[in-house]
N, C-alpha and C positions, 0 to 999 in steps of 0.2 A: 037306843042302840038300830043302827042302818041294817040295812039285807045283806051289804057285803059282811058286815062284820059278824051277823049272826053266819052266815055260811063258812066264813073263816073259823070262828068259834067253834063250830061243828067239826070241820075238817081239822081243826089240830084235838079236839078231844076223840075222834075216830081215830088219829094217828097214835093220841097216846096208849088210847085202848090197844092197839094193835101191836104197838109195840112191848107193853107191859106183856102181854100174852104170849108174844114171841119170846121174849125173855122168860117168863115160866116155864114155857114149852123146853125152853133151851137147859133150863135147869132139872126140869123133870128127868130129860133123858141123859143127863150127866154131862152135855155138852159143855166144854170152856172154849172161849173166843175171845183172842185176843190179838190186837192191831199192832203189827210190826213194825211199821215206820220207815219200812225199806220199799225199793223199788224191786219190781217183780224178781230181775236177774239176780237181786243180792238174798232173797228169803231162802232158797234152797240151801245156800253154801253156809249161810248162820245158822239154819236148822242143823245140818249136818254136822258142825261144830260142836255145836250144844249135846246134840244125840252121841258123839264120841266121848266130850268131857264128861258124861254122866255114865260112861262105860255100860251103852247101851248098843246091841247090835243092829244095822241097817239090813234088815231081810228082803224088803221087795220096795219098788218104787215104781208106780203109774202115772201117766198123764195125758187126759184126752188133750188136753190144749196142745202137746206135743205131737201127739200124732194127727190132730187137726191139721196141725201148722204142715206135717207133710203131704197131707193132700191138698195144701193151697188154701185151707178154710183157717182163717184168724177168729179164735174165742178167746175171753179171759182165759188167764194163767189158772190152772190148777194142777197140782198134785198130790198124791195120797202114798203116804211113806208108813211102810210097816217096820215096826220096831219090836223087839225082844230080845232074850239073851238066853242061854241053852240050859244054865241053871234054872231059872224061872220056868221054863219049859217043862223041865223034870217036875220040879215041885207042883205045877200045876196038874200035869198028870196024873201024878199021884195022888191028888187031892180030889180028881173029876177028868176022868177022859172025855166027856162031851164038852167040859171048858177048853177043849183044845182047838175047836172051832173058832175061837175067838182071836187066837193067838196067830199072826202076830198082832199085836195093838197098832193102832194107826194114827197118827199126824195127819192134818188136811192143810195143805195151803191152798189157799184163793186169792184170786185178784178181783177186786171190784170194780164195775166202770170208770170210777175215778183214780182208778191206780193203784190203791192202797192195797197192801195186803193182808191178810187174815191167818191165823194159826188157830186150826181148832184140832182138838181133841175130845173123846169121850172116855169120864175117867174110868179108872179099870176096876175101880169098887163098883160102878155101876153095869160096866160090860159083863164081871163077874157074876153080879149078884143074883142071878138066876139058877146057878148051880149050888147053890149051898153056901153054907158059912163055913166054921172051921178053919184048916188050914189053908183054903183058899181065900176065905175073906181076909187072912192074915197077908196074905200074899199081894194081895190086891191094894190093900193099904200100903204096903211097900212100893209099889208101882205107884201108886198114886202120887205119893211123895218125889219119886224119881221124873215121872211124867211132867208133875208141877216145875220140878227146877229147871228141865230141858226147855219148858216152854218161856219159863223166867229167863233162862239164859238167851234164847235165841231172838228174845224181843229186847233186849239190852241194846 
């Protein structure tokens, strides 16, 4: 094996270790990431349609890239979308007032340097886990299913 082959093998092993560690960290903190397969300008309309189809409300929307563009600075696209619904809010607060700080739950659109768009969200069961089990855990499982459907619909 030549020196170049050894270096290439070492670099590959470092990259694979980093990729595995990154995936494990994402799984541990409950993050779900999916490629949307659309251009940046198509991502928000697709996600908005998926949210509405699954009868959730859009509570907030913020974009550092839009704000930067207004200042003449161009950065890859990003947008945080707050999503919830009042009947879930009432149930959440009945189960744990402290958990209210987590609402609305969020989707995150990010544009990579290569122009791909990624849709991310933290699983509600992970988000609400620190606040106890019982009724809140039941609610979180329901929201997990809804958020998974929204993401699935958005990436179709």
